[in-house]
Each structure stands twice: as C-alpha cells, then as structure tokens.
C-alpha angles and dihedrals in degrees: 000000000000125000119205126196122184126203140165101070123132147119118311136166121249110278092030131115139237134181117213122201130199117194117200130200135178111056143019102310096203090064092068134084105219128208141185122216133176137204123199121201111285093005137100122262111268135200116252109170144329139197134201121246094260093042091241097123132036133188130199138187116243089250090059102042114114093010109052127052126192120204139158140210108207092188088062095036088232135130122200137203114201109198120193134175090024120199131201088250089063088070107122146107107280118210132184123217137192128215121204087227119087092216122057100235096176102006096184095052110102093199088065092068121083103188132042136190125225094252137237126243120242117189122184117194123206 
C-alpha cells in the first residue's frame, strides 16, 4: 500500500508560479512511476505530467510543456510539479498518482496508476 499526500496548492495571480509536492509513504518510492493529473470544475480529470521511477524520463501534456516541470527526490520519497507562467485555465484540483511499474508505459492513462492522493487546489486569478 502507498499513501500519497499533496501540498503546495493555493491562490496565485496569472503569470505566477507554484510548486506542488507529493509525499509518498509505504514502499520503495523509486519503484514507482509517478504522475500528476488535474481536474477542473465540471471537467474530466486530465493528465499533466509523469516521471519514471529513476527520474530518467519525463512526460508532459501539451498544455504543460514549457511551463510545468516534474521532478522527484527518491531519498525524500517526494515528487514535485513546478508550475510557472500560470494561467486561469490551470485552475483545478491537482492530484498525484503512483503506478506499481517503475517505467511509465502509458503515462497519460489513468488506469495505469494504482494509488491516488486526495489532491490540492490550485486557483489562478486573472
């Protein structure tokens, strides 16, 4: 079993930055592909970014490329999402997820993730 706890969300003005953190506990963190997803009000949950267990490969949605960076610190069992140049359309609940596979085979596929955090709210004002 893996427990995931997100933090770092909040209210920020357009153009600002936030760094989200997701702390994991339970098993060897480096064995897990980690992903970030987001769900805006009234919309489906969408893929944002993912990173392999060793941090060697990352994957990003088109909406995140050039603005968001995913990283991980396996010694701290934590994955991060650095978000820059935030836009009002980035407003959503951001959740991290863990896959039991070390490599992110299909990083955008939600069914590939076995554990989910509760999420953290990000609100970007215009």
